[in-house]
Structures are given as structure tokens and as C-alpha cells.
LUMGU-327149 format. One record per residue: x, y, z of N, C-alpha, C in turn; residue number from 1; residue in one letter. Coordinates in steps of 0.05 Angstrom, whole numbers. Example, Ala and Ser with C-alpha at 12.3 -4.5 7.8 and 13.67 -1.06 7.14 Angstrom:
! residues 2
<atom <264,-114,156>,<246,-90,156>,<264,-66,156>,1,'A'>
<atom <257,-45,142>,<273,-21,143>,<258,1,157>,2,'S'>
This chain:
! residues 108
<atom <990,421,-374>,<1018,426,-370>,<1023,456,-371>,1,'T'>
<atom <1045,463,-359>,<1052,491,-358>,<1078,494,-342>,2,'G'>
<atom <1084,518,-333>,<1109,524,-318>,<1103,541,-294>,3,'Y'>
<atom <1120,538,-273>,<1116,554,-249>,<1143,564,-239>,4,'Y'>
<atom <1143,584,-223>,<1168,595,-211>,<1185,611,-230>,5,'G'>
<atom <1206,622,-219>,<1224,639,-235>,<1240,622,-254>,6,'D'>
<atom <1246,597,-247>,<1262,580,-265>,<1247,566,-287>,7,'G'>
<atom <1221,573,-289>,<1203,561,-309>,<1204,531,-307>,8,'L'>
<atom <1199,521,-282>,<1198,492,-278>,<1171,482,-287>,9,'N'>
<atom <1171,457,-298>,<1146,446,-310>,<1127,437,-288>,10,'A'>
<atom <1101,440,-294>,<1080,430,-276>,<1061,414,-295>,11,'I'>
<atom <1055,389,-287>,<1038,372,-303>,<1014,365,-286>,12,'I'>
<atom <990,368,-297>,<965,364,-283>,<950,341,-296>,13,'V'>
<atom <942,321,-279>,<926,298,-288>,<899,300,-275>,14,'F'>
<atom <878,297,-290>,<851,296,-278>,<841,268,-282>,15,'A'>
<atom <838,252,-261>,<830,224,-262>,<803,220,-274>,16,'A'>
<atom <785,240,-272>,<758,237,-282>,<758,235,-313>,17,'C'>
<atom <780,242,-326>,<781,240,-355>,<795,215,-365>,18,'F'>
<atom <805,199,-346>,<818,174,-354>,<797,154,-364>,19,'L'>
<atom <805,134,-380>,<785,116,-391>,<774,97,-370>,20,'P'>
<atom <750,87,-374>,<736,69,-356>,<750,41,-358>,21,'D'>
<atom <755,29,-335>,<769,3,-335>,<753,-20,-347>,22,'S'>
<atom <727,-15,-353>,<711,-37,-365>,<714,-38,-396>,23,'S'>
<atom <729,-19,-407>,<734,-20,-436>,<750,-45,-443>,24,'R'>
<atom <744,-56,-466>,<758,-80,-475>,<787,-74,-482>,25,'T'>
<atom <793,-50,-490>,<820,-42,-498>,<833,-25,-476>,26,'D'>
<atom <825,-28,-451>,<834,-11,-429>,<865,-12,-426>,27,'Y'>
<atom <876,-36,-426>,<906,-38,-422>,<920,-24,-445>,28,'N'>
<atom <911,-28,-470>,<923,-15,-493>,<922,16,-491>,29,'Y'>
<atom <898,26,-483>,<895,55,-481>,<913,66,-459>,30,'V'>
<atom <914,53,-436>,<930,63,-414>,<960,62,-420>,31,'M'>
<atom <968,41,-434>,<997,38,-441>,<1004,61,-460>,32,'E'>
<atom <988,67,-480>,<994,88,-499>,<992,116,-486>,33,'N'>
<atom <973,119,-467>,<971,144,-452>,<997,149,-437>,34,'L'>
<atom <1007,128,-423>,<1032,130,-408>,<1055,137,-427>,35,'F'>
<atom <1057,124,-449>,<1079,130,-468>,<1078,159,-478>,36,'L'>
<atom <1053,168,-483>,<1049,196,-491>,<1059,215,-470>,37,'Y'>
<atom <1051,210,-445>,<1059,227,-422>,<1089,227,-419>,38,'V'>
<atom <1102,204,-421>,<1131,203,-419>,<1145,218,-441>,39,'I'>
<atom <1136,215,-466>,<1148,230,-488>,<1144,260,-484>,40,'S'>
<atom <1121,269,-473>,<1117,297,-468>,<1135,307,-446>,41,'T'>
<atom <1138,291,-424>,<1156,298,-402>,<1184,301,-412>,42,'L'>
<atom <1194,283,-428>,<1221,285,-438>,<1226,310,-454>,43,'E'>
<atom <1206,320,-468>,<1209,344,-484>,<1208,369,-466>,44,'L'>
<atom <1191,368,-445>,<1187,392,-428>,<1207,395,-405>,45,'M'>
<atom <1215,373,-394>,<1230,374,-369>,<1260,375,-374>,46,'V'>
<atom <1271,398,-367>,<1300,402,-367>,<1311,402,-339>,47,'A'>
<atom <1294,411,-321>,<1302,412,-293>,<1280,401,-275>,48,'E'>
<atom <1275,414,-252>,<1255,404,-233>,<1227,407,-245>,49,'D'>
<atom <1209,388,-236>,<1181,390,-244>,<1164,379,-222>,50,'Y'>
<atom <1138,384,-223>,<1119,374,-204>,<1095,362,-219>,51,'M'>
<atom <1082,343,-207>,<1058,331,-218>,<1035,335,-198>,52,'I'>
<atom <1012,344,-209>,<988,348,-193>,<967,329,-203>,53,'V'>
<atom <957,312,-186>,<937,291,-193>,<910,299,-180>,54,'Y'>
<atom <891,306,-197>,<864,314,-188>,<847,289,-186>,55,'L'>
<atom <838,282,-162>,<823,257,-158>,<794,262,-150>,56,'N'>
<atom <786,285,-143>,<760,291,-132>,<737,282,-151>,57,'G'>
<atom <717,269,-138>,<693,259,-152>,<699,240,-175>,58,'A'>
<atom <720,225,-173>,<727,206,-194>,<718,178,-184>,59,'T'>
<atom <702,164,-201>,<694,137,-193>,<717,118,-194>,60,'P'>
<atom <716,97,-177>,<738,78,-175>,<746,66,-201>,61,'R'>
<atom <727,61,-219>,<733,48,-244>,<749,65,-263>,62,'R'>
<atom <752,91,-257>,<768,109,-274>,<796,114,-262>,63,'R'>
<atom <800,105,-237>,<826,109,-225>,<846,87,-234>,64,'M'>
<atom <870,95,-241>,<889,74,-249>,<897,56,-226>,65,'P'>
<atom <902,31,-232>,<910,12,-211>,<938,16,-201>,66,'G'>
<atom <943,5,-177>,<970,7,-165>,<991,-6,-182>,67,'L'>
<atom <985,-29,-194>,<1004,-43,-211>,<1012,-26,-234>,68,'G'>
<atom <993,-13,-246>,<999,4,-269>,<1016,27,-261>,69,'W'>
<atom <1010,40,-238>,<1027,62,-229>,<1055,54,-222>,70,'M'>
<atom <1058,30,-210>,<1085,20,-204>,<1101,15,-229>,71,'K'>
<atom <1088,2,-249>,<1101,-3,-274>,<1109,22,-288>,72,'K'>
<atom <1092,42,-287>,<1098,68,-300>,<1123,81,-286>,73,'C'>
<atom <1123,81,-260>,<1145,93,-245>,<1171,79,-252>,74,'Y'>
<atom <1171,52,-254>,<1195,38,-260>,<1205,43,-288>,75,'Q'>
<atom <1187,50,-306>,<1195,54,-334>,<1205,83,-339>,76,'M'>
<atom <1201,101,-320>,<1210,128,-323>,<1240,129,-320>,77,'I'>
<atom <1252,144,-338>,<1281,147,-338>,<1291,159,-312>,78,'D'>
<atom <1314,151,-303>,<1325,160,-277>,<1326,190,-275>,79,'R'>
<atom <1333,204,-297>,<1335,233,-297>,<1307,245,-290>,80,'R'>
<atom <1286,234,-302>,<1259,244,-296>,<1251,239,-267>,81,'L'>
<atom <1258,215,-257>,<1251,208,-229>,<1266,227,-210>,82,'R'>
<atom <1291,233,-216>,<1308,249,-199>,<1298,278,-199>,83,'K'>
<atom <1287,288,-221>,<1278,316,-223>,<1250,320,-213>,84,'N'>
<atom <1235,299,-207>,<1208,302,-196>,<1210,313,-167>,85,'L'>
<atom <1202,337,-163>,<1204,350,-137>,<1179,348,-120>,86,'K'>
<atom <1156,346,-132>,<1131,344,-117>,<1111,327,-133>,87,'S'>
<atom <1096,311,-118>,<1073,297,-129>,<1050,302,-110>,88,'F'>
<atom <1031,319,-120>,<1009,328,-103>,<984,315,-111>,89,'I'>
<atom <970,303,-92>,<944,290,-97>,<922,308,-85>,90,'I'>
<atom <904,318,-102>,<883,336,-93>,<858,319,-89>,91,'V'>
<atom <846,321,-65>,<822,306,-58>,<825,275,-61>,92,'H'>
<atom <845,264,-46>,<849,235,-49>,<825,219,-37>,93,'P'>
<atom <820,196,-48>,<798,179,-38>,<809,164,-13>,94,'S'>
<atom <791,151,1>,<800,135,24>,<820,114,16>,95,'W'>
<atom <816,102,-8>,<834,81,-18>,<862,92,-22>,96,'F'>
<atom <865,116,-34>,<891,128,-38>,<903,135,-11>,97,'I'>
<atom <887,146,7>,<898,153,34>,<909,128,48>,98,'R'>
<atom <895,106,46>,<904,81,58>,<930,71,46>,99,'T'>
<atom <931,71,20>,<956,63,6>,<979,80,14>,100,'I'>
<atom <975,106,15>,<996,125,23>,<1005,120,51>,101,'L'>
<atom <986,115,69>,<993,110,97>,<1010,84,100>,102,'A'>
<atom <1003,64,84>,<1018,38,86>,<1045,40,73>,103,'V'>
<atom <1047,54,50>,<1073,56,36>,<1091,78,45>,104,'T'>
<atom <1081,97,60>,<1098,120,68>,<1125,112,80>,105,'R'>
<atom <1126,92,98>,<1153,85,109>,<1173,76,88>,106,'P'>
<atom <1163,66,65>,<1181,55,44>,<1188,75,23>,107,'F'>
<atom <1175,98,22>,<1180,117,1>,<1202,136,9>,108,'I'>
């Protein structure tokens, strides 16, 4: 996390390679608590616009969060936080992410 620009807007960076492996027995518990931690951090940091950078390069599929989890997380985010998200940048997306983005782009 950090800030960019003259207005000190927040920038949050996620590296997928450091997410837990989906084969863990407590995977859902860990991901739920990780999400709650991120949201509580966002609420403290974000007063105005912010951007999220998702680093996906060289990440095995078992460490990438599922679409259901991402949708649930987005729906749980407060409206103020959703409104202030100005950019979501995916660095080195996999073919799977590119396909999902191509399919969902008309609906976003």
C-alpha cells in the first residue's frame, strides 16, 4: 500500500503468488479473513480516489482466487469504497483472466 499523485490517493498492490494455496483445509477461512483485513485497511486509508494493482505473473492457478470469491468480495465492499475505486490494473493476466474479462466486459 502507498499513495500516488498530488492528492495523495491510495494505491493498493496485491501479489497473487503470495495468496494461500487452494488445497489448504482452511482455505475458505483464510481467504475470508484476508478479505476482511483488506477491507478494514481500505476503510482506514481511503478518503478519496484509490487504485488497485493486481500482480498475476508466474502465479499457479491454485493460488489465484476464484471468481465466486471475487464477486462476493466486491458485493461486500461498501458503496463509498466501490465509488472511489478509479482503476483496477491487472499486471500479466493469465489466459483465464483474459477470457473472463473479454466475456464480462460488456456487463462492467
